[in-house]
C-alpha positions in Angstrom: 97.7 113.9 105.2 94.7 115.8 106.6 95.5 119.1 107.8 92.9 120.5 110.3 93.6 123.8 108.6 92.1 122.5 105.5 89.4 120.5 106.9 88.0 123.8 108.2 88.4 125.7 104.6 86.2 122.4 103.4 83.4 122.7 105.8 83.2 126.7 105.2 82.9 126.5 101.5 80.2 123.6 102.2 78.5 126.3 104.5 78.6 128.8 102.3 78.9 127.4 98.7 81.6 129.3 97.4 85.3 130.1 97.9 84.6 133.7 98.2 82.0 133.8 100.6 84.2 131.0 102.6 87.0 133.7 102.2 84.8 136.2 104.5 84.0 133.3 107.0 87.4 132.8 107.5 88.8 136.0 107.2 91.4 135.4 104.6 91.6 136.0 100.6 89.6 134.1 98.0 93.0 132.4 96.2 94.3 131.1 100.1 90.9 129.0 100.0 91.2 127.8 96.2 95.2 126.9 97.2 94.0 125.0 100.3 91.2 123.2 98.8 93.7 122.3 95.7 96.3 121.0 98.6 93.2 119.1 100.4 92.6 117.1 97.1 95.8 116.1 96.5 96.1 114.7 100.1 93.0 113.2 99.4 93.8 111.9 95.7 90.2 112.7 94.6 87.6 115.5 93.9 86.0 116.8 97.0 83.9 119.6 94.5 82.3 119.8 91.6 82.4 123.4 90.0 79.6 124.5 87.9 79.1 128.1 87.0 79.2 129.9 90.1 78.2 127.5 92.2 80.4 125.0 94.2 78.6 121.3 95.4 80.5 118.7 97.1 81.3 115.4 95.5 80.6 111.8 97.4 84.4 112.1 99.0 83.9 115.4 99.8 80.5 114.8 101.3 81.7 112.1 103.4 84.5 114.5 104.5 82.5 117.4 105.7 80.6 115.1 107.5 83.7 113.6 109.4 85.1 116.6 109.6 82.5 118.1 112.2 83.3 115.4 114.2 87.3 116.0 113.7 87.2 119.5 114.3 85.3 119.2 117.5 87.5 116.7 119.1 90.7 118.5 118.6 89.0 122.3 119.7 88.4 120.1 123.2 91.5 118.8 122.5 93.4 122.4 123.0 90.6 123.9 125.7 91.9 120.6 127.5 95.9 120.7 127.0 95.5 125.1 127.4 94.0 124.0 130.8 96.5 121.7 132.0 99.3 124.7 130.2 97.4 127.0 132.6 97.4 124.8 135.5 93.6 125.0 135.5 93.8 120.6 135.1 96.3 118.4 135.4 97.6 115.4 137.6 100.5 114.6 139.5 101.1 111.3 141.1 103.7 111.4 144.0 105.5 108.4 145.6 107.0 109.2 149.0 109.0 107.4 151.4 107.2 107.2 154.9 109.5 109.9 156.9 108.5 112.1 154.0 105.3 111.6 153.4 104.3 113.0 157.3 106.9 115.8 157.1 107.6 116.8 153.2 104.8 116.5 151.6 102.1 117.2 153.4 102.2 121.2 153.5 103.7 120.9 149.3 100.8 119.4 148.9 98.2 121.4 150.8 99.7 124.6 148.9 99.3 123.0 145.8 95.9 122.3 146.5 95.2 126.1 147.9 97.4 127.8 144.3 96.1 125.1 141.8 92.4 123.3 142.7 92.1 122.1 139.8 95.1 120.0 139.9 94.6 116.5 140.3 97.0 115.1 143.1 97.6 111.5 144.7 99.9 109.9 146.8 101.3 106.7 147.5 103.9 105.2 149.6 107.3 103.5 148.8 110.3 103.4 149.6 113.9 103.5 147.0 114.3 102.1 145.2 111.1 101.2 144.5 109.6 104.7 144.6 112.4 105.4 141.4 111.4 101.9 139.3 107.8 103.5 140.0 109.0 106.8 138.0 110.3 104.8 135.6 107.8 102.7 134.7 105.1 105.5 134.1 103.3 104.7 137.4 104.2 108.1 138.9 105.1 111.8 137.7 107.4 112.2 141.1 109.2 110.4 143.2 110.6 111.0 146.4 113.9 109.6 147.7 117.0 109.2 149.2 120.8 107.9 149.4 123.0 107.4 151.2 127.1 107.8 150.8 129.3 105.2 149.5 130.6 104.6 153.0 133.1 102.1 151.5 133.9 104.4 148.6 133.4 101.7 145.9 130.2 101.3 145.1 129.9 104.0 141.6 126.1 103.3 141.6 126.1 105.4 144.0 126.5 108.1 141.9 125.2 106.8 139.1 121.8 106.1 139.6 119.5 109.1 138.9 121.9 109.5 136.1 118.9 109.8 133.9 116.7 111.6 135.8 116.0 115.2 136.6 116.9 115.8 140.3 115.7 118.3 142.6 117.3 118.5 145.7 115.2 119.1 148.9 117.4 118.3 152.2 120.2 116.8 153.9 119.0 114.6 157.1 121.3 113.5 159.7 120.9 110.3 160.9 120.5 110.0 165.0 121.1 107.0 167.6 118.1 106.3 169.4 118.3 103.9 172.6 116.2 103.0 176.0 115.6 105.7 178.3 117.5 103.8 180.6 120.7 103.1 178.8 124.3 103.6 179.6 124.2 106.4 177.2 120.9 107.9 177.5 122.0 110.8 178.8 125.3 111.5 177.1 126.0 114.5 174.6 127.3 112.5 171.8 128.4 109.1 170.9 130.1 107.3 168.5 129.2 104.3 166.8 131.7 101.9 168.1 130.4 102.7 171.9 127.2 100.7 170.2 129.0 97.6 169.0 128.1 95.4 171.5 124.3 96.0 171.2 121.1 94.8 169.4 120.0 96.4 167.2 116.7 97.7 165.1 117.5 98.3 161.8 114.9 99.8 158.9 114.7 99.4 155.5 116.8 97.0 153.2 118.6 100.2 152.2 119.2 102.0 155.3 119.9 98.3 156.5 122.6 97.6 154.2 123.9 101.4 155.1 124.2 100.6 158.9 125.8 97.3 157.9 128.6 99.2 156.1 129.0 102.4 158.4 129.6 99.6 161.5 131.7 97.5 159.4 134.0 100.2 158.5 134.4 101.2 162.2 135.4 97.9 162.9 132.7 96.0 163.9 129.3 94.1 162.7 126.2 94.7 164.3 124.1 92.6 165.1 120.5 93.2 163.9 117.7 91.6 166.0 114.8 93.5 164.3 114.3 95.2 161.1 111.1 97.4 160.6 110.6 100.4 158.0 107.9 101.7 160.5 109.4 104.5 162.8 106.9 104.3 165.5 107.8 100.6 165.7 111.5 101.2 165.6 110.9 104.0 168.8 108.7 100.6 170.4 111.1 98.6 170.2 113.8 100.4 171.5 111.3 101.8 174.4 110.7 98.9 175.4 114.6 97.9 175.9 114.8 95.5 172.9 117.9 97.1 171.1 119.3 100.7 169.9 118.8 102.2 166.4 120.0 105.1 164.0 117.5 106.9 162.4 116.8 110.3 160.6 116.1 113.5 162.4 113.4 113.7 159.7 111.8 111.1 161.3 111.2 112.8 164.3 108.8 115.4 163.4 106.3 113.1 163.2 107.2 110.2 166.3 107.1 110.7 169.5 109.4 109.1 171.3 107.9 107.1 174.3 110.8 105.5 176.5 113.6 106.0 174.0 116.0 108.7 173.8 117.8 110.6 171.1 121.6 111.1 171.4 123.6 112.6 168.4 126.3 109.6 166.5 129.8 110.9 165.5 130.8 110.6 162.9 128.3 112.1 161.6 126.5 110.9 159.2 124.0 112.2 156.3 121.2 110.9 154.0 120.2 113.0 151.0 116.3 113.8 150.1 115.6 114.5 146.9 112.5 114.5 144.4 113.2 112.8 141.3 110.9 113.1 137.9 111.4 112.1 133.8 113.6 115.1 131.7 109.9 115.2 129.8 107.5 115.3 133.0 110.4 118.6 134.0 108.6 120.6 131.6 105.1 119.5 132.7 103.5 122.9 134.4 101.8 120.3 137.4 104.7 118.6 137.9 107.0 121.6 137.4 104.9 123.6 140.1 105.1 120.4 142.5 108.3 120.4 142.9 108.7 123.6 143.6 106.0 122.9 146.6 108.0 120.5 147.3 111.8 122.3 147.4 109.5 125.2 149.3 108.6 122.8 152.1 112.0 121.2 152.4 113.8 125.3 153.1 111.1 125.5 156.2 
């Protein structure tokens, strides 16, 4: 295997014409230059230099290797500089995937802080709900995925605790679910309600994961919800509830970016929370730009 340090020595010998001059150029000893040239010739399996008295000239193989050495060493120097820039957060890339309510609340402040602190880092954002966002992370389509999960209401799903076991999990916050009813609803002015108080109501449900959790919570309370509409767009949920088409439960986080019109929010008992986290792969967690972005997300969540 040809080593870069040997190529540097060969190029110095070719430029200076001797081992001793090359040693002075490289800041090392003449025996060190001789040893490295011997090692390079052993690696290539052919003589690279012809020694005639005090003169040193390249063989055909040596001439070819010196010709390639310049490009190789220039490429290595460029690579080293680029890696140093990435390690020093003067460059780099972070592709972020987030679910919608996270995109409108947690992500903007974190992105603004990251861009201000590290303007050379390229940042992008696309939206996807879990588990799709987690699949994108594992497939190499992003460096960080914002995701959430609900507790196992029935206590029978081991996947709830295992779905992220191969990932680095940065906890961000715990988000409580709240009830949403039309303004004229009989429970619109209540300080809190039980989930069973809504047993006979038509429901508007969210994304597949949220919908599945809603059904589990309701069935654990003794009824199966009648889901008339399903959408993962929170403004649409509020619009449907405000139009008197049903009731819903939704994360408090969603209220930060949506102004309910024609709908009222009421706390629901027993309290149900979802865990919101930032996920990345173990190797990616050591990349400076990714680590910095995780810190910004955690800081924004703890605001």
